[in-house]
mmCIF file of the protein (N, C-alpha, C, O) and its ligand, coordinates in Angstrom:
data_MODEL
# 
_entry.id   MODEL 
# 
loop_
_entity.id 
_entity.type 
_entity.pdbx_number_of_molecules 
1 polymer     1 
2 non-polymer 1 
# 
_entity_poly.entity_id                      1 
_entity_poly.type                           'polypeptide(L)' 
_entity_poly.nstd_linkage                   no 
_entity_poly.nstd_monomer                   no 
_entity_poly.pdbx_seq_one_letter_code       MSMCPKCGSPDTVGFTLNPGANLLRLTHCRGCENRWWVDGRTTVALHDVLATISAA 
_entity_poly.pdbx_seq_one_letter_code_can   MSMCPKCGSPDTVGFTLNPGANLLRLTHCRGCENRWWVDGRTTVALHDVLATISAA 
_entity_poly.pdbx_strand_id                 A 
# 
loop_
_entity_poly_seq.entity_id 
_entity_poly_seq.num 
_entity_poly_seq.mon_id 
_entity_poly_seq.hetero 
1 1  MET n 
1 2  SER n 
1 3  MET n 
1 4  CYS n 
1 5  PRO n 
1 6  LYS n 
1 7  CYS n 
1 8  GLY n 
1 9  SER n 
1 10 PRO n 
1 11 ASP n 
1 12 THR n 
1 13 VAL n 
1 14 GLY n 
1 15 PHE n 
1 16 THR n 
1 17 LEU n 
1 18 ASN n 
1 19 PRO n 
1 20 GLY n 
1 21 ALA n 
1 22 ASN n 
1 23 LEU n 
1 24 LEU n 
1 25 ARG n 
1 26 LEU n 
1 27 THR n 
1 28 HIS n 
1 29 CYS n 
1 30 ARG n 
1 31 GLY n 
1 32 CYS n 
1 33 GLU n 
1 34 ASN n 
1 35 ARG n 
1 36 TRP n 
1 37 TRP n 
1 38 VAL n 
1 39 ASP n 
1 40 GLY n 
1 41 ARG n 
1 42 THR n 
1 43 THR n 
1 44 VAL n 
1 45 ALA n 
1 46 LEU n 
1 47 HIS n 
1 48 ASP n 
1 49 VAL n 
1 50 LEU n 
1 51 ALA n 
1 52 THR n 
1 53 ILE n 
1 54 SER n 
1 55 ALA n 
1 56 ALA n 
# 
loop_
_struct_asym.id 
_struct_asym.entity_id 
A 1 
B 2 
# 
loop_
_chem_comp.id 
_chem_comp.type 
_chem_comp.mon_nstd_flag 
ALA 'L-peptide linking' y 
ARG 'L-peptide linking' y 
ASN 'L-peptide linking' y 
ASP 'L-peptide linking' y 
CYS 'L-peptide linking' y 
GLU 'L-peptide linking' y 
GLY 'peptide linking'   y 
HIS 'L-peptide linking' y 
ILE 'L-peptide linking' y 
LEU 'L-peptide linking' y 
LYS 'L-peptide linking' y 
MET 'L-peptide linking' y 
PHE 'L-peptide linking' y 
PRO 'L-peptide linking' y 
SER 'L-peptide linking' y 
THR 'L-peptide linking' y 
TRP 'L-peptide linking' y 
VAL 'L-peptide linking' y 
ZN  non-polymer         . 
# 
_pdbx_entity_nonpoly.entity_id   2 
_pdbx_entity_nonpoly.name        ? 
_pdbx_entity_nonpoly.comp_id     ZN 
# 
_pdbx_nonpoly_scheme.asym_id         B 
_pdbx_nonpoly_scheme.entity_id       2 
_pdbx_nonpoly_scheme.mon_id          ZN 
_pdbx_nonpoly_scheme.ndb_seq_num     1 
_pdbx_nonpoly_scheme.pdb_seq_num     101 
_pdbx_nonpoly_scheme.auth_seq_num    101 
_pdbx_nonpoly_scheme.pdb_mon_id      ZN 
_pdbx_nonpoly_scheme.auth_mon_id     ZN 
_pdbx_nonpoly_scheme.pdb_strand_id   A 
_pdbx_nonpoly_scheme.pdb_ins_code    . 
# 
loop_
_atom_site.group_PDB 
_atom_site.id 
_atom_site.type_symbol 
_atom_site.label_atom_id 
_atom_site.label_alt_id 
_atom_site.label_comp_id 
_atom_site.label_asym_id 
_atom_site.label_entity_id 
_atom_site.label_seq_id 
_atom_site.pdbx_PDB_ins_code 
_atom_site.Cartn_x 
_atom_site.Cartn_y 
_atom_site.Cartn_z 
_atom_site.occupancy 
_atom_site.B_iso_or_equiv 
_atom_site.pdbx_formal_charge 
_atom_site.auth_seq_id 
_atom_site.auth_comp_id 
_atom_site.auth_asym_id 
_atom_site.auth_atom_id 
_atom_site.pdbx_PDB_model_num 
ATOM   1   N  N  . MET A 1 1  ? 57.704 109.317 97.424 1.00 0.00 ? 1   MET A N  1 
ATOM   2   C  CA . MET A 1 1  ? 56.641 109.263 96.416 1.00 0.00 ? 1   MET A CA 1 
ATOM   3   C  C  . MET A 1 1  ? 55.660 110.422 96.629 1.00 0.00 ? 1   MET A C  1 
ATOM   4   O  O  . MET A 1 1  ? 55.480 110.917 97.742 1.00 0.00 ? 1   MET A O  1 
ATOM   5   N  N  . SER A 1 2  ? 55.052 110.823 95.555 1.00 0.00 ? 2   SER A N  1 
ATOM   6   C  CA . SER A 1 2  ? 54.080 111.906 95.627 1.00 0.00 ? 2   SER A CA 1 
ATOM   7   C  C  . SER A 1 2  ? 52.717 111.402 95.165 1.00 0.00 ? 2   SER A C  1 
ATOM   8   O  O  . SER A 1 2  ? 52.605 110.399 94.461 1.00 0.00 ? 2   SER A O  1 
ATOM   9   N  N  . MET A 1 3  ? 51.707 112.119 95.576 1.00 0.00 ? 3   MET A N  1 
ATOM   10  C  CA . MET A 1 3  ? 50.363 111.754 95.157 1.00 0.00 ? 3   MET A CA 1 
ATOM   11  C  C  . MET A 1 3  ? 50.067 112.295 93.773 1.00 0.00 ? 3   MET A C  1 
ATOM   12  O  O  . MET A 1 3  ? 50.572 113.347 93.380 1.00 0.00 ? 3   MET A O  1 
ATOM   13  N  N  . CYS A 1 4  ? 49.244 111.565 93.039 1.00 0.00 ? 4   CYS A N  1 
ATOM   14  C  CA . CYS A 1 4  ? 48.854 112.007 91.710 1.00 0.00 ? 4   CYS A CA 1 
ATOM   15  C  C  . CYS A 1 4  ? 47.935 113.225 91.819 1.00 0.00 ? 4   CYS A C  1 
ATOM   16  O  O  . CYS A 1 4  ? 46.932 113.187 92.532 1.00 0.00 ? 4   CYS A O  1 
ATOM   17  N  N  . PRO A 1 5  ? 48.283 114.314 91.105 1.00 0.00 ? 5   PRO A N  1 
ATOM   18  C  CA . PRO A 1 5  ? 47.435 115.508 91.158 1.00 0.00 ? 5   PRO A CA 1 
ATOM   19  C  C  . PRO A 1 5  ? 46.131 115.332 90.391 1.00 0.00 ? 5   PRO A C  1 
ATOM   20  O  O  . PRO A 1 5  ? 45.215 116.143 90.520 1.00 0.00 ? 5   PRO A O  1 
ATOM   21  N  N  . LYS A 1 6  ? 46.050 114.275 89.593 1.00 0.00 ? 6   LYS A N  1 
ATOM   22  C  CA . LYS A 1 6  ? 44.870 114.075 88.760 1.00 0.00 ? 6   LYS A CA 1 
ATOM   23  C  C  . LYS A 1 6  ? 43.818 113.217 89.463 1.00 0.00 ? 6   LYS A C  1 
ATOM   24  O  O  . LYS A 1 6  ? 42.645 113.586 89.518 1.00 0.00 ? 6   LYS A O  1 
ATOM   25  N  N  . CYS A 1 7  ? 44.241 112.073 89.998 1.00 0.00 ? 7   CYS A N  1 
ATOM   26  C  CA . CYS A 1 7  ? 43.282 111.169 90.618 1.00 0.00 ? 7   CYS A CA 1 
ATOM   27  C  C  . CYS A 1 7  ? 43.510 111.002 92.117 1.00 0.00 ? 7   CYS A C  1 
ATOM   28  O  O  . CYS A 1 7  ? 42.702 110.368 92.796 1.00 0.00 ? 7   CYS A O  1 
ATOM   29  N  N  . GLY A 1 8  ? 44.617 111.570 92.649 1.00 0.00 ? 8   GLY A N  1 
ATOM   30  C  CA . GLY A 1 8  ? 44.868 111.521 94.079 1.00 0.00 ? 8   GLY A CA 1 
ATOM   31  C  C  . GLY A 1 8  ? 45.444 110.213 94.561 1.00 0.00 ? 8   GLY A C  1 
ATOM   32  O  O  . GLY A 1 8  ? 45.583 110.021 95.769 1.00 0.00 ? 8   GLY A O  1 
ATOM   33  N  N  . SER A 1 9  ? 45.785 109.301 93.665 1.00 0.00 ? 9   SER A N  1 
ATOM   34  C  CA . SER A 1 9  ? 46.333 108.016 94.078 1.00 0.00 ? 9   SER A CA 1 
ATOM   35  C  C  . SER A 1 9  ? 47.782 108.155 94.556 1.00 0.00 ? 9   SER A C  1 
ATOM   36  O  O  . SER A 1 9  ? 48.569 108.860 93.925 1.00 0.00 ? 9   SER A O  1 
ATOM   37  N  N  . PRO A 1 10 ? 48.142 107.499 95.652 1.00 0.00 ? 10  PRO A N  1 
ATOM   38  C  CA . PRO A 1 10 ? 49.537 107.505 96.096 1.00 0.00 ? 10  PRO A CA 1 
ATOM   39  C  C  . PRO A 1 10 ? 50.378 106.452 95.378 1.00 0.00 ? 10  PRO A C  1 
ATOM   40  O  O  . PRO A 1 10 ? 51.578 106.342 95.627 1.00 0.00 ? 10  PRO A O  1 
ATOM   41  N  N  . ASP A 1 11 ? 49.757 105.684 94.494 1.00 0.00 ? 11  ASP A N  1 
ATOM   42  C  CA . ASP A 1 11 ? 50.455 104.602 93.798 1.00 0.00 ? 11  ASP A CA 1 
ATOM   43  C  C  . ASP A 1 11 ? 51.171 105.173 92.581 1.00 0.00 ? 11  ASP A C  1 
ATOM   44  O  O  . ASP A 1 11 ? 50.710 105.024 91.449 1.00 0.00 ? 11  ASP A O  1 
ATOM   45  N  N  . THR A 1 12 ? 52.313 105.833 92.828 1.00 0.00 ? 12  THR A N  1 
ATOM   46  C  CA . THR A 1 12 ? 53.052 106.478 91.752 1.00 0.00 ? 12  THR A CA 1 
ATOM   47  C  C  . THR A 1 12 ? 54.482 105.959 91.729 1.00 0.00 ? 12  THR A C  1 
ATOM   48  O  O  . THR A 1 12 ? 55.008 105.489 92.738 1.00 0.00 ? 12  THR A O  1 
ATOM   49  N  N  . VAL A 1 13 ? 55.092 106.053 90.567 1.00 0.00 ? 13  VAL A N  1 
ATOM   50  C  CA . VAL A 1 13 ? 56.472 105.637 90.392 1.00 0.00 ? 13  VAL A CA 1 
ATOM   51  C  C  . VAL A 1 13 ? 57.268 106.839 89.897 1.00 0.00 ? 13  VAL A C  1 
ATOM   52  O  O  . VAL A 1 13 ? 56.856 107.508 88.949 1.00 0.00 ? 13  VAL A O  1 
ATOM   53  N  N  . GLY A 1 14 ? 58.391 107.114 90.526 1.00 0.00 ? 14  GLY A N  1 
ATOM   54  C  CA . GLY A 1 14 ? 59.184 108.277 90.152 1.00 0.00 ? 14  GLY A CA 1 
ATOM   55  C  C  . GLY A 1 14 ? 60.513 107.895 89.535 1.00 0.00 ? 14  GLY A C  1 
ATOM   56  O  O  . GLY A 1 14 ? 61.146 106.919 89.938 1.00 0.00 ? 14  GLY A O  1 
ATOM   57  N  N  . PHE A 1 15 ? 60.923 108.673 88.559 1.00 0.00 ? 15  PHE A N  1 
ATOM   58  C  CA . PHE A 1 15 ? 62.221 108.493 87.914 1.00 0.00 ? 15  PHE A CA 1 
ATOM   59  C  C  . PHE A 1 15 ? 62.955 109.822 88.000 1.00 0.00 ? 15  PHE A C  1 
ATOM   60  O  O  . PHE A 1 15 ? 62.443 110.844 87.543 1.00 0.00 ? 15  PHE A O  1 
ATOM   61  N  N  . THR A 1 16 ? 64.130 109.820 88.570 1.00 0.00 ? 16  THR A N  1 
ATOM   62  C  CA . THR A 1 16 ? 64.873 111.059 88.721 1.00 0.00 ? 16  THR A CA 1 
ATOM   63  C  C  . THR A 1 16 ? 65.888 111.212 87.590 1.00 0.00 ? 16  THR A C  1 
ATOM   64  O  O  . THR A 1 16 ? 66.673 110.308 87.303 1.00 0.00 ? 16  THR A O  1 
ATOM   65  N  N  . LEU A 1 17 ? 65.846 112.370 86.967 1.00 0.00 ? 17  LEU A N  1 
ATOM   66  C  CA . LEU A 1 17 ? 66.807 112.697 85.918 1.00 0.00 ? 17  LEU A CA 1 
ATOM   67  C  C  . LEU A 1 17 ? 67.562 113.950 86.335 1.00 0.00 ? 17  LEU A C  1 
ATOM   68  O  O  . LEU A 1 17 ? 67.041 114.783 87.077 1.00 0.00 ? 17  LEU A O  1 
ATOM   69  N  N  . ASN A 1 18 ? 68.765 114.073 85.861 1.00 0.00 ? 18  ASN A N  1 
ATOM   70  C  CA . ASN A 1 18 ? 69.525 115.282 86.170 1.00 0.00 ? 18  ASN A CA 1 
ATOM   71  C  C  . ASN A 1 18 ? 70.305 115.716 84.932 1.00 0.00 ? 18  ASN A C  1 
ATOM   72  O  O  . ASN A 1 18 ? 71.510 115.483 84.843 1.00 0.00 ? 18  ASN A O  1 
ATOM   73  N  N  . PRO A 1 19 ? 69.621 116.347 83.975 1.00 0.00 ? 19  PRO A N  1 
ATOM   74  C  CA . PRO A 1 19 ? 70.259 116.709 82.704 1.00 0.00 ? 19  PRO A CA 1 
ATOM   75  C  C  . PRO A 1 19 ? 71.180 117.907 82.809 1.00 0.00 ? 19  PRO A C  1 
ATOM   76  O  O  . PRO A 1 19 ? 71.874 118.218 81.841 1.00 0.00 ? 19  PRO A O  1 
ATOM   77  N  N  . GLY A 1 20 ? 71.218 118.573 83.910 1.00 0.00 ? 20  GLY A N  1 
ATOM   78  C  CA . GLY A 1 20 ? 72.052 119.750 84.046 1.00 0.00 ? 20  GLY A CA 1 
ATOM   79  C  C  . GLY A 1 20 ? 72.064 120.174 85.492 1.00 0.00 ? 20  GLY A C  1 
ATOM   80  O  O  . GLY A 1 20 ? 72.249 119.354 86.392 1.00 0.00 ? 20  GLY A O  1 
ATOM   81  N  N  . ALA A 1 21 ? 71.873 121.427 85.709 1.00 0.00 ? 21  ALA A N  1 
ATOM   82  C  CA . ALA A 1 21 ? 71.849 121.915 87.080 1.00 0.00 ? 21  ALA A CA 1 
ATOM   83  C  C  . ALA A 1 21 ? 70.514 121.614 87.750 1.00 0.00 ? 21  ALA A C  1 
ATOM   84  O  O  . ALA A 1 21 ? 70.410 121.609 88.977 1.00 0.00 ? 21  ALA A O  1 
ATOM   85  N  N  . ASN A 1 22 ? 69.504 121.366 86.938 1.00 0.00 ? 22  ASN A N  1 
ATOM   86  C  CA . ASN A 1 22 ? 68.172 121.162 87.492 1.00 0.00 ? 22  ASN A CA 1 
ATOM   87  C  C  . ASN A 1 22 ? 67.920 119.687 87.763 1.00 0.00 ? 22  ASN A C  1 
ATOM   88  O  O  . ASN A 1 22 ? 68.182 118.835 86.915 1.00 0.00 ? 22  ASN A O  1 
ATOM   89  N  N  . LEU A 1 23 ? 67.419 119.402 88.926 1.00 0.00 ? 23  LEU A N  1 
ATOM   90  C  CA . LEU A 1 23 ? 67.036 118.041 89.250 1.00 0.00 ? 23  LEU A CA 1 
ATOM   91  C  C  . LEU A 1 23 ? 65.596 117.839 88.800 1.00 0.00 ? 23  LEU A C  1 
ATOM   92  O  O  . LEU A 1 23 ? 64.677 118.486 89.303 1.00 0.00 ? 23  LEU A O  1 
ATOM   93  N  N  . LEU A 1 24 ? 65.414 116.937 87.848 1.00 0.00 ? 24  LEU A N  1 
ATOM   94  C  CA . LEU A 1 24 ? 64.097 116.691 87.298 1.00 0.00 ? 24  LEU A CA 1 
ATOM   95  C  C  . LEU A 1 24 ? 63.603 115.326 87.711 1.00 0.00 ? 24  LEU A C  1 
ATOM   96  O  O  . LEU A 1 24 ? 64.374 114.370 87.793 1.00 0.00 ? 24  LEU A O  1 
ATOM   97  N  N  . ARG A 1 25 ? 62.334 115.243 87.968 1.00 0.00 ? 25  ARG A N  1 
ATOM   98  C  CA . ARG A 1 25 ? 61.754 113.978 88.376 1.00 0.00 ? 25  ARG A CA 1 
ATOM   99  C  C  . ARG A 1 25 ? 60.494 113.717 87.570 1.00 0.00 ? 25  ARG A C  1 
ATOM   100 O  O  . ARG A 1 25 ? 59.548 114.505 87.595 1.00 0.00 ? 25  ARG A O  1 
ATOM   101 N  N  . LEU A 1 26 ? 60.495 112.601 86.854 1.00 0.00 ? 26  LEU A N  1 
ATOM   102 C  CA . LEU A 1 26 ? 59.313 112.178 86.113 1.00 0.00 ? 26  LEU A CA 1 
ATOM   103 C  C  . LEU A 1 26 ? 58.520 111.234 87.011 1.00 0.00 ? 26  LEU A C  1 
ATOM   104 O  O  . LEU A 1 26 ? 59.053 110.243 87.510 1.00 0.00 ? 26  LEU A O  1 
ATOM   105 N  N  . THR A 1 27 ? 57.258 111.549 87.209 1.00 0.00 ? 27  THR A N  1 
ATOM   106 C  CA . THR A 1 27 ? 56.415 110.707 88.039 1.00 0.00 ? 27  THR A CA 1 
ATOM   107 C  C  . THR A 1 27 ? 55.276 110.141 87.211 1.00 0.00 ? 27  THR A C  1 
ATOM   108 O  O  . THR A 1 27 ? 54.652 110.842 86.415 1.00 0.00 ? 27  THR A O  1 
ATOM   109 N  N  . HIS A 1 28 ? 55.025 108.871 87.415 1.00 0.00 ? 28  HIS A N  1 
ATOM   110 C  CA . HIS A 1 28 ? 54.005 108.158 86.653 1.00 0.00 ? 28  HIS A CA 1 
ATOM   111 C  C  . HIS A 1 28 ? 53.005 107.565 87.629 1.00 0.00 ? 28  HIS A C  1 
ATOM   112 O  O  . HIS A 1 28 ? 53.382 106.849 88.556 1.00 0.00 ? 28  HIS A O  1 
ATOM   113 N  N  . CYS A 1 29 ? 51.724 107.865 87.418 1.00 0.00 ? 29  CYS A N  1 
ATOM   114 C  CA . CYS A 1 29 ? 50.671 107.311 88.257 1.00 0.00 ? 29  CYS A CA 1 
ATOM   115 C  C  . CYS A 1 29 ? 50.211 105.976 87.677 1.00 0.00 ? 29  CYS A C  1 
ATOM   116 O  O  . CYS A 1 29 ? 49.836 105.879 86.509 1.00 0.00 ? 29  CYS A O  1 
ATOM   117 N  N  . ARG A 1 30 ? 50.251 104.950 88.528 1.00 0.00 ? 30  ARG A N  1 
ATOM   118 C  CA . ARG A 1 30 ? 49.812 103.635 88.060 1.00 0.00 ? 30  ARG A CA 1 
ATOM   119 C  C  . ARG A 1 30 ? 48.295 103.490 88.135 1.00 0.00 ? 30  ARG A C  1 
ATOM   120 O  O  . ARG A 1 30 ? 47.734 102.506 87.655 1.00 0.00 ? 30  ARG A O  1 
ATOM   121 N  N  . GLY A 1 31 ? 47.639 104.476 88.738 1.00 0.00 ? 31  GLY A N  1 
ATOM   122 C  CA . GLY A 1 31 ? 46.186 104.422 88.847 1.00 0.00 ? 31  GLY A CA 1 
ATOM   123 C  C  . GLY A 1 31 ? 45.504 104.907 87.593 1.00 0.00 ? 31  GLY A C  1 
ATOM   124 O  O  . GLY A 1 31 ? 44.565 104.275 87.109 1.00 0.00 ? 31  GLY A O  1 
ATOM   125 N  N  . CYS A 1 32 ? 45.974 106.042 87.049 1.00 0.00 ? 32  CYS A N  1 
ATOM   126 C  CA . CYS A 1 32 ? 45.283 106.660 85.909 1.00 0.00 ? 32  CYS A CA 1 
ATOM   127 C  C  . CYS A 1 32 ? 46.216 106.911 84.737 1.00 0.00 ? 32  CYS A C  1 
ATOM   128 O  O  . CYS A 1 32 ? 45.804 107.515 83.747 1.00 0.00 ? 32  CYS A O  1 
ATOM   129 N  N  . GLU A 1 33 ? 47.477 106.460 84.825 1.00 0.00 ? 33  GLU A N  1 
ATOM   130 C  CA . GLU A 1 33 ? 48.451 106.622 83.738 1.00 0.00 ? 33  GLU A CA 1 
ATOM   131 C  C  . GLU A 1 33 ? 48.845 108.074 83.501 1.00 0.00 ? 33  GLU A C  1 
ATOM   132 O  O  . GLU A 1 33 ? 49.433 108.404 82.472 1.00 0.00 ? 33  GLU A O  1 
ATOM   133 N  N  . ASN A 1 34 ? 48.522 108.932 84.449 1.00 0.00 ? 34  ASN A N  1 
ATOM   134 C  CA . ASN A 1 34 ? 48.945 110.325 84.332 1.00 0.00 ? 34  ASN A CA 1 
ATOM   135 C  C  . ASN A 1 34 ? 50.461 110.414 84.529 1.00 0.00 ? 34  ASN A C  1 
ATOM   136 O  O  . ASN A 1 34 ? 51.038 109.673 85.324 1.00 0.00 ? 34  ASN A O  1 
ATOM   137 N  N  . ARG A 1 35 ? 51.095 111.330 83.795 1.00 0.00 ? 35  ARG A N  1 
ATOM   138 C  CA . ARG A 1 35 ? 52.529 111.551 83.973 1.00 0.00 ? 35  ARG A CA 1 
ATOM   139 C  C  . ARG A 1 35 ? 52.787 113.035 84.139 1.00 0.00 ? 35  ARG A C  1 
ATOM   140 O  O  . ARG A 1 35 ? 52.143 113.860 83.491 1.00 0.00 ? 35  ARG A O  1 
ATOM   141 N  N  . TRP A 1 36 ? 53.720 113.372 85.000 1.00 0.00 ? 36  TRP A N  1 
ATOM   142 C  CA . TRP A 1 36 ? 54.071 114.773 85.159 1.00 0.00 ? 36  TRP A CA 1 
ATOM   143 C  C  . TRP A 1 36 ? 55.503 114.866 85.637 1.00 0.00 ? 36  TRP A C  1 
ATOM   144 O  O  . TRP A 1 36 ? 56.087 113.899 86.127 1.00 0.00 ? 36  TRP A O  1 
ATOM   145 N  N  . TRP A 1 37 ? 56.047 116.053 85.481 1.00 0.00 ? 37  TRP A N  1 
ATOM   146 C  CA . TRP A 1 37 ? 57.431 116.302 85.866 1.00 0.00 ? 37  TRP A CA 1 
ATOM   147 C  C  . TRP A 1 37 ? 57.466 117.225 87.068 1.00 0.00 ? 37  TRP A C  1 
ATOM   148 O  O  . TRP A 1 37 ? 56.620 118.106 87.220 1.00 0.00 ? 37  TRP A O  1 
ATOM   149 N  N  . VAL A 1 38 ? 58.443 117.012 87.905 1.00 0.00 ? 38  VAL A N  1 
ATOM   150 C  CA . VAL A 1 38 ? 58.667 117.921 89.018 1.00 0.00 ? 38  VAL A CA 1 
ATOM   151 C  C  . VAL A 1 38 ? 60.109 118.409 88.942 1.00 0.00 ? 38  VAL A C  1 
ATOM   152 O  O  . VAL A 1 38 ? 61.054 117.621 88.910 1.00 0.00 ? 38  VAL A O  1 
ATOM   153 N  N  . ASP A 1 39 ? 60.249 119.731 88.916 1.00 0.00 ? 39  ASP A N  1 
ATOM   154 C  CA . ASP A 1 39 ? 61.569 120.354 88.913 1.00 0.00 ? 39  ASP A CA 1 
ATOM   155 C  C  . ASP A 1 39 ? 61.767 120.949 90.304 1.00 0.00 ? 39  ASP A C  1 
ATOM   156 O  O  . ASP A 1 39 ? 61.254 122.029 90.595 1.00 0.00 ? 39  ASP A O  1 
ATOM   157 N  N  . GLY A 1 40 ? 62.500 120.258 91.155 1.00 0.00 ? 40  GLY A N  1 
ATOM   158 C  CA . GLY A 1 40 ? 62.605 120.693 92.544 1.00 0.00 ? 40  GLY A CA 1 
ATOM   159 C  C  . GLY A 1 40 ? 61.258 120.509 93.212 1.00 0.00 ? 40  GLY A C  1 
ATOM   160 O  O  . GLY A 1 40 ? 60.800 119.384 93.415 1.00 0.00 ? 40  GLY A O  1 
ATOM   161 N  N  . ARG A 1 41 ? 60.624 121.625 93.555 1.00 0.00 ? 41  ARG A N  1 
ATOM   162 C  CA . ARG A 1 41 ? 59.321 121.546 94.199 1.00 0.00 ? 41  ARG A CA 1 
ATOM   163 C  C  . ARG A 1 41 ? 58.208 121.961 93.259 1.00 0.00 ? 41  ARG A C  1 
ATOM   164 O  O  . ARG A 1 41 ? 57.049 122.035 93.669 1.00 0.00 ? 41  ARG A O  1 
ATOM   165 N  N  . THR A 1 42 ? 58.539 122.235 91.998 1.00 0.00 ? 42  THR A N  1 
ATOM   166 C  CA . THR A 1 42 ? 57.561 122.782 91.075 1.00 0.00 ? 42  THR A CA 1 
ATOM   167 C  C  . THR A 1 42 ? 57.196 121.772 90.000 1.00 0.00 ? 42  THR A C  1 
ATOM   168 O  O  . THR A 1 42 ? 58.075 121.167 89.387 1.00 0.00 ? 42  THR A O  1 
ATOM   169 N  N  . THR A 1 43 ? 55.924 121.590 89.775 1.00 0.00 ? 43  THR A N  1 
ATOM   170 C  CA . THR A 1 43 ? 55.484 120.749 88.671 1.00 0.00 ? 43  THR A CA 1 
ATOM   171 C  C  . THR A 1 43 ? 55.610 121.536 87.373 1.00 0.00 ? 43  THR A C  1 
ATOM   172 O  O  . THR A 1 43 ? 55.132 122.667 87.278 1.00 0.00 ? 43  THR A O  1 
ATOM   173 N  N  . VAL A 1 44 ? 56.252 120.936 86.377 1.00 0.00 ? 44  VAL A N  1 
ATOM   174 C  CA . VAL A 1 44 ? 56.503 121.650 85.137 1.00 0.00 ? 44  VAL A CA 1 
ATOM   175 C  C  . VAL A 1 44 ? 55.878 120.905 83.959 1.00 0.00 ? 44  VAL A C  1 
ATOM   176 O  O  . VAL A 1 44 ? 55.651 119.697 84.015 1.00 0.00 ? 44  VAL A O  1 
ATOM   177 N  N  . ALA A 1 45 ? 55.611 121.647 82.904 1.00 0.00 ? 45  ALA A N  1 
ATOM   178 C  CA . ALA A 1 45 ? 55.043 121.057 81.704 1.00 0.00 ? 45  ALA A CA 1 
ATOM   179 C  C  . ALA A 1 45 ? 56.123 120.331 80.912 1.00 0.00 ? 45  ALA A C  1 
ATOM   180 O  O  . ALA A 1 45 ? 57.305 120.666 80.995 1.00 0.00 ? 45  ALA A O  1 
ATOM   181 N  N  . LEU A 1 46 ? 55.704 119.340 80.152 1.00 0.00 ? 46  LEU A N  1 
ATOM   182 C  CA . LEU A 1 46 ? 56.669 118.518 79.434 1.00 0.00 ? 46  LEU A CA 1 
ATOM   183 C  C  . LEU A 1 46 ? 57.510 119.327 78.455 1.00 0.00 ? 46  LEU A C  1 
ATOM   184 O  O  . LEU A 1 46 ? 58.710 119.078 78.335 1.00 0.00 ? 46  LEU A O  1 
ATOM   185 N  N  . HIS A 1 47 ? 56.908 120.299 77.744 1.00 0.00 ? 47  HIS A N  1 
ATOM   186 C  CA . HIS A 1 47 ? 57.690 121.036 76.755 1.00 0.00 ? 47  HIS A CA 1 
ATOM   187 C  C  . HIS A 1 47 ? 58.769 121.891 77.415 1.00 0.00 ? 47  HIS A C  1 
ATOM   188 O  O  . HIS A 1 47 ? 59.810 122.148 76.809 1.00 0.00 ? 47  HIS A O  1 
ATOM   189 N  N  . ASP A 1 48 ? 58.530 122.335 78.659 1.00 0.00 ? 48  ASP A N  1 
ATOM   190 C  CA . ASP A 1 48 ? 59.555 123.084 79.365 1.00 0.00 ? 48  ASP A CA 1 
ATOM   191 C  C  . ASP A 1 48 ? 60.728 122.169 79.721 1.00 0.00 ? 48  ASP A C  1 
ATOM   192 O  O  . ASP A 1 48 ? 61.885 122.587 79.671 1.00 0.00 ? 48  ASP A O  1 
ATOM   193 N  N  . VAL A 1 49 ? 60.429 120.939 80.076 1.00 0.00 ? 49  VAL A N  1 
ATOM   194 C  CA . VAL A 1 49 ? 61.486 119.997 80.412 1.00 0.00 ? 49  VAL A CA 1 
ATOM   195 C  C  . VAL A 1 49 ? 62.319 119.673 79.185 1.00 0.00 ? 49  VAL A C  1 
ATOM   196 O  O  . VAL A 1 49 ? 63.546 119.616 79.266 1.00 0.00 ? 49  VAL A O  1 
ATOM   197 N  N  . LEU A 1 50 ? 61.669 119.460 78.055 1.00 0.00 ? 50  LEU A N  1 
ATOM   198 C  CA . LEU A 1 50 ? 62.397 119.159 76.824 1.00 0.00 ? 50  LEU A CA 1 
ATOM   199 C  C  . LEU A 1 50 ? 63.303 120.317 76.439 1.00 0.00 ? 50  LEU A C  1 
ATOM   200 O  O  . LEU A 1 50 ? 64.412 120.101 75.949 1.00 0.00 ? 50  LEU A O  1 
ATOM   201 N  N  . ALA A 1 51 ? 62.843 121.544 76.656 1.00 0.00 ? 51  ALA A N  1 
ATOM   202 C  CA . ALA A 1 51 ? 63.672 122.705 76.360 1.00 0.00 ? 51  ALA A CA 1 
ATOM   203 C  C  . ALA A 1 51 ? 64.895 122.723 77.264 1.00 0.00 ? 51  ALA A C  1 
ATOM   204 O  O  . ALA A 1 51 ? 65.993 123.067 76.827 1.00 0.00 ? 51  ALA A O  1 
ATOM   205 N  N  . THR A 1 52 ? 64.703 122.353 78.526 1.00 0.00 ? 52  THR A N  1 
ATOM   206 C  CA . THR A 1 52 ? 65.812 122.305 79.469 1.00 0.00 ? 52  THR A CA 1 
ATOM   207 C  C  . THR A 1 52 ? 66.821 121.244 79.063 1.00 0.00 ? 52  THR A C  1 
ATOM   208 O  O  . THR A 1 52 ? 68.027 121.475 79.135 1.00 0.00 ? 52  THR A O  1 
ATOM   209 N  N  . ILE A 1 53 ? 66.340 120.086 78.639 1.00 0.00 ? 53  ILE A N  1 
ATOM   210 C  CA . ILE A 1 53 ? 67.240 118.995 78.258 1.00 0.00 ? 53  ILE A CA 1 
ATOM   211 C  C  . ILE A 1 53 ? 68.014 119.352 77.001 1.00 0.00 ? 53  ILE A C  1 
ATOM   212 O  O  . ILE A 1 53 ? 69.212 119.081 76.921 1.00 0.00 ? 53  ILE A O  1 
ATOM   213 N  N  . SER A 1 54 ? 67.347 119.962 76.004 1.00 0.00 ? 54  SER A N  1 
ATOM   214 C  CA . SER A 1 54 ? 68.073 120.314 74.781 1.00 0.00 ? 54  SER A CA 1 
ATOM   215 C  C  . SER A 1 54 ? 69.087 121.399 74.999 1.00 0.00 ? 54  SER A C  1 
ATOM   216 O  O  . SER A 1 54 ? 70.066 121.494 74.259 1.00 0.00 ? 54  SER A O  1 
ATOM   217 N  N  . ALA A 1 55 ? 68.868 122.232 76.015 1.00 0.00 ? 55  ALA A N  1 
ATOM   218 C  CA . ALA A 1 55 ? 69.814 123.316 76.292 1.00 0.00 ? 55  ALA A CA 1 
ATOM   219 C  C  . ALA A 1 55 ? 71.010 122.816 77.097 1.00 0.00 ? 55  ALA A C  1 
ATOM   220 O  O  . ALA A 1 55 ? 72.029 123.503 77.172 1.00 0.00 ? 55  ALA A O  1 
ATOM   221 N  N  . ALA A 1 56 ? 70.904 121.652 77.689 1.00 0.00 ? 56  ALA A N  1 
ATOM   222 C  CA . ALA A 1 56 ? 71.978 121.155 78.562 1.00 0.00 ? 56  ALA A CA 1 
ATOM   223 C  C  . ALA A 1 56 ? 73.136 120.608 77.739 1.00 0.00 ? 56  ALA A C  1 
ATOM   224 O  O  . ALA A 1 56 ? 74.130 120.147 78.301 1.00 0.00 ? 56  ALA A O  1 
HETATM 225 ZN ZN . ZN  B 2 .  ? 46.490 109.280 88.826 1.00 0.00 2 101 ZN  A ZN 1 
# 
């Protein structure tokens, strides 16, 4: 699990997706409802992830 970059809460839930060669992880903070994606070690914006999924 990772800490929320918005509120710093460790109470997060992760969902791993693998639409292609890239391992994507959607993380949801139960503290502040923030959501973000992690591609490997990099946090990515949602529109970049959607572009990756449509290209797969
Ligand atoms: Zn949060």
